C-alpha positions in Angstrom: 6.8 -9.0 20.1 5.1 -9.4 16.8 5.3 -12.8 15.0 4.8 -12.4 11.2 3.7 -15.6 9.6 4.4 -16.6 6.0 1.5 -16.6 3.6 1.6 -20.4 3.6 0.7 -20.6 7.3 -2.4 -22.7 8.0 -4.9 -22.4 10.8 -3.1 -25.2 12.6 0.2 -23.3 12.4 -1.4 -20.2 13.8 -2.9 -22.2 16.7 0.5 -23.8 17.3 2.1 -20.4 17.7 -0.7 -19.2 20.0 -0.3 -22.3 22.1 3.5 -21.8 22.4 2.9 -18.2 23.5 0.3 -19.2 26.1 2.7 -21.8 27.5 5.2 -18.9 28.1 2.7 -16.6 29.7 1.8 -14.5 26.7 -1.6 -13.5 25.4 -1.8 -13.9 21.7 -3.7 -11.4 19.5 -4.2 -12.6 15.9 -4.6 -10.2 13.0 -5.4 -11.8 9.7 -4.5 -9.7 6.7 -5.0 -10.3 3.0 -1.4 -11.4 2.4 -0.2 -12.5 5.8 -1.1 -13.1 9.4 0.4 -11.2 12.4 0.3 -12.5 16.0 0.9 -9.9 18.7 2.4 -11.4 21.9 1.3 -9.4 24.9 2.9 -10.1 28.3 6.0 -9.6 30.5 9.1 -11.8 30.3 12.7 -11.1 31.0 14.8 -10.0 28.1 16.6 -13.3 28.1 13.3 -15.3 28.0 12.0 -13.1 25.2 15.1 -13.6 23.1 15.0 -17.3 23.6 11.3 -17.5 22.6 11.9 -15.3 19.6 14.7 -17.6 18.4 12.5 -20.7 18.9 9.6 -19.2 16.9 12.0 -18.0 14.2 13.1 -21.6 13.6 9.6 -22.5 12.5 9.4 -22.7 8.7 6.0 -20.9 8.6 7.3 -17.9 10.6 8.6 -15.2 8.4 10.2 -13.1 11.2 9.8 -12.1 14.8 9.9 -8.3 15.5 10.6 -7.2 19.1 8.4 -4.3 20.2 9.7 -2.0 22.9 6.8 0.4 23.1 4.0 -0.2 25.6 1.4 -0.1 22.8 2.6 -3.3 21.0 -0.5 -3.8 18.7 -0.9 -0.1 17.9 2.8 0.3 17.1 3.9 0.6 13.5 6.7 -1.8 14.1 5.9 -5.1 12.3 2.6 -4.0 11.0 1.3 -3.1 7.6 -0.8 0.1 7.3 -4.3 -0.6 8.5 -7.1 0.0 6.0 -10.8 0.1 6.9 -13.7 -0.5 4.5 -16.5 2.0 4.9 -19.2 1.5 2.3 -17.6 1.7 -1.1 -14.5 3.5 0.2 -11.3 2.6 2.1 -10.1 4.6 5.1 -6.3 4.5 5.4 -5.7 4.3 1.6 -4.6 7.0 -0.8 -8.1 8.5 -0.8 -9.1 11.1 1.7 -12.4 10.1 3.4 -14.9 12.8 4.3 -17.3 12.2 7.2 -19.9 14.9 7.5 -23.2 15.7 9.1 -24.8 17.5 12.0 -23.5 17.4 15.6 -26.8 16.0 16.8 -29.8 14.3 15.2 -32.7 16.6 15.8 -35.4 15.1 13.6 -35.8 12.6 10.7 -36.3 15.4 8.2 -33.2 17.2 9.5 -30.8 14.3 9.3 -32.2 13.1 5.9 -31.8 16.7 4.5 -28.2 16.8 5.9 -27.4 13.4 4.5 -28.6 14.3 1.0 -26.6 17.6 1.1 -23.3 16.2 2.2 -23.5 13.2 -0.2 -24.2 15.6 -3.1 -21.1 17.6 -2.1 -18.8 14.6 -1.9 -19.0 13.1 1.6 -18.4 9.4 2.0 -19.8 8.8 5.5 -22.7 10.4 7.4 -21.9 11.6 10.9 -24.6 12.5 13.5 -25.0 12.2 17.3 -27.9 10.1 18.7 -26.4 10.0 22.2 -24.8 13.3 23.1 -22.4 13.9 26.0 -22.9 17.5 27.1 -21.1 19.5 29.7 -24.3 20.8 31.2 -27.0 18.3 32.3 -29.6 20.7 31.0 -28.4 20.7 27.4 -29.9 18.5 24.7 -28.6 14.9 25.3 -29.7 13.4 22.0 -32.7 11.2 21.0 -30.9 7.9 21.9 -32.4 4.9 20.2 -34.9 7.0 18.2 -31.9 9.0 16.9 -30.3 5.8 15.8 -33.4 4.9 13.8 -33.4 8.4 12.2 -29.8 7.9 11.2 -30.6 4.5 9.7 -33.4 6.1 7.6 -31.0 8.7 6.3 -28.4 6.0 5.5 -31.0 3.9 3.6 -32.1 7.1 1.7 -28.6 8.0 0.6 -26.5 4.9 0.8 -24.0 6.6 3.2 -22.5 4.5 6.0 -23.0 5.9 9.5 -20.6 7.0 12.2 -22.1 7.8 15.6 -20.9 8.0 19.2 -21.4 5.3 21.8 -21.3 6.5 25.4 -22.2 3.5 27.6 -21.4 -0.2 27.6 -25.2 -0.8 27.7 -25.7 0.9 24.4 -22.9 -0.9 22.4 -25.1 -3.6 21.0 -27.8 -1.1 19.8 -25.3 1.3 18.2 -23.6 -1.6 16.4 -27.0 -2.7 15.0 -27.5 0.7 13.3 -24.0 2.1 12.6 -21.1 1.1 10.4 -18.6 2.8 12.6 -18.6 3.6 16.3 -17.1 6.8 17.8 -15.6 7.0 21.2 -15.5 10.6 22.2 -12.9 12.7 24.0 -14.7 12.3 27.3 -14.5 8.5 27.1 -11.0 8.0 25.7 -10.0 6.8 29.2 -13.3 4.9 29.9 -11.5 1.6 29.9 -14.6 -0.5 30.5 -16.2 1.0 27.4 -12.9 0.4 25.4 -12.9 -3.2 26.5 -16.5 -3.7 25.4 -16.1 -2.0 22.0 -12.8 -4.0 21.6 -14.9 -7.2 21.6 -16.9 -6.0 18.6 -15.8 -6.2 15.0 -17.3 -2.9 14.0 -14.8 -0.2 12.9 -14.3 2.3 15.7 -12.8 5.8 15.8 -11.1 6.9 19.0 -11.0 10.6 19.7 -8.0 12.0 21.6 -8.9 13.2 25.1 -8.9 16.9 25.4 -6.0 16.9 27.9 -4.3 13.7 26.8 -0.8 13.1 25.5 -0.1 11.1 22.3 1.3 8.3 24.5 -1.9 8.1 26.5 -4.1 8.2 23.4 -2.2 5.3 21.8 -2.4 3.3 25.0 -6.1 3.8 25.0 -6.2 2.5 21.4 -4.3 -0.6 22.6 -7.3 -1.6 24.7 -9.4 -1.8 21.6 -6.9 -3.9 19.6 -6.1 -6.1 22.6 -9.8 -6.9 22.8 -9.7 -8.2 19.2 -11.0 -5.2 17.2 -8.4 -4.3 14.6 -10.5 -1.8 12.7 -9.4 1.2 14.8 -9.0 4.8 13.6 -7.5 7.7 15.6 -9.1 11.2 15.6 -7.3 14.4 16.5 -10.0 16.8 17.7 -8.1 19.5 19.5 -6.7 19.7 23.1 -7.4 22.2 25.9 -4.8 24.9 26.2 -4.6 28.4 27.7 -5.7 30.0 24.4 -9.3 31.4 24.6 -9.6 32.6 21.0 -11.1 29.2 19.9 -12.8 26.3 21.5 -9.7 23.9 21.5 -6.2 24.0 20.1 -6.2 21.7 17.0 -2.9 19.9 17.3 -2.0 19.2 13.6 1.5 18.3 14.6 0.0 15.2 16.2 -0.9 13.9 12.7 2.6 13.2 11.3 3.8 12.4 14.8 1.2 9.7 15.3 1.5 8.3 11.7 5.2 7.7 12.4 4.3 5.7 15.5 1.3 3.7 14.4 -0.2 1.8 11.5 -3.7 3.1 12.3 -5.5 5.6 10.1 -5.7 9.2 11.5 -8.7 11.5 11.0 -8.9 15.2 12.0 -12.0 16.9 13.4 -11.6 20.6 12.7 -15.1 21.5 13.9 -14.5 20.4 17.5 -10.9 21.3 17.1 -11.7 25.0 16.7 -15.3 25.6 17.6 -15.6 28.2 14.7 -17.1 27.5 11.3 -14.8 30.1 9.7 -11.7 28.1 10.8 -13.0 24.7 9.6 -11.9 25.1 6.0 -8.3 26.4 6.5 -7.6 23.8 9.2 -9.1 21.0 7.1 -6.8 21.9 4.2 -3.9 22.0 6.6 -4.9 18.6 8.0 -4.8 17.1 4.5 -1.4 18.6 3.9 -0.2 17.2 7.3 -1.1 13.7 6.2 -4.6 13.1 7.6 -6.5 10.1 6.1 -9.9 11.7 6.6 -11.9 14.6 8.1 -14.8 14.7 10.4 -16.8 17.8 9.7 -20.0 19.2 11.2 -22.5 20.2 8.6 -26.1 21.4 9.4 -28.8 22.4 7.0 -29.4 25.6 9.0 -26.5 26.2 11.5 -28.4 29.2 13.0 -31.1 26.9 14.3 -28.9 24.0 15.4 -29.7 22.4 18.7 -26.0 22.0 19.4 -22.7 23.4 18.1 -24.2 25.6 15.4 -21.2 28.0 15.7 -18.8 25.4 14.4 -21.1 23.9 11.7 -20.8 24.5 8.0 -23.8 25.1 5.9 -24.3 22.7 3.0 -23.1 25.3 0.5 -20.0 26.1 2.5 -19.2 22.4 2.8 -19.6 21.9 -1.0 -17.3 24.9 -1.6 -14.7 23.4 0.8 -14.7 20.0 -1.0 -13.9 21.7 -4.3 -11.0 23.6 -2.8 -9.7 20.5 -1.0 -9.3 18.4 -4.1 -6.2 20.1 -5.5 -4.6 20.1 -2.0 -5.1 16.4 -1.8 -3.5 15.9 -5.3 -0.6 18.1 -4.3 0.3 15.8 -1.4 -0.2 12.6 -3.5 -3.7 11.8 -2.3 -7.1 11.7 -3.9 -10.5 13.2 -3.0 -13.4 11.9 -5.1 
């Protein structure tokens, strides 16, 4: 269940509710918003016990209402929650504005990532993406520069003012990535890495959780529940394509998941058309479709010279193509009641 406290609720009131929940065998997850505080009660009680507890809490003058949640992802569920918004630099993900995250698949050199950062910012990107740690299917492919790659990203961020999103692969690297990035990414291969989810859940750095390439929406949302249950309420979901029988493109970008997920959860939803298709010529049309479907942001691979990219050049836009896409995307955003600045 979700306990919604009145705006007048004090810290002592919040603690009292948490204590009452603990006495009944619940774990309390507190989410403090600008206008009100929500407490998620996680645990198993009989329907009779839950109903009794809800009535008792509802009698408190500083409890606005108690909302029963039937879904297994109680904190992720839209029921009883306001839309989550996440500050990224000067912009807000989950608001009316579409947020563009752009940059190369992997950080190859300081000059490369700085050049890419300058180009995507000039075109209208709000966040710089780039991989310092790269999970690759083959052990012989480039695995990223690791900590050195993080330092290169930091240089590009300081040069351009763009906040950074980059992937974290291992619980041992969480602290280092948090020290350099403004948003963590958990990739498709790690969506079900529950130890990593628990570790990242204990941070207060915004995190983007990519859908597993063979995962259902229900499994994806349950994975996100690990992050929120750990105390991290700045979570974004990313649809990046799922594996199907179709060989014409790298993955099948499931744009139907965008409105489906937004009906189920209060978390922002981002779409990655680069990983979702594996083809640069499909990135623009699928990005425009993602905006129309209700995506709150896009994660797009942009490389200064895709032909020489160390990874995923075939799905990367050149800076000029990215700039052209941004111009074409603006009227689409306006047409569906959003903005792209």
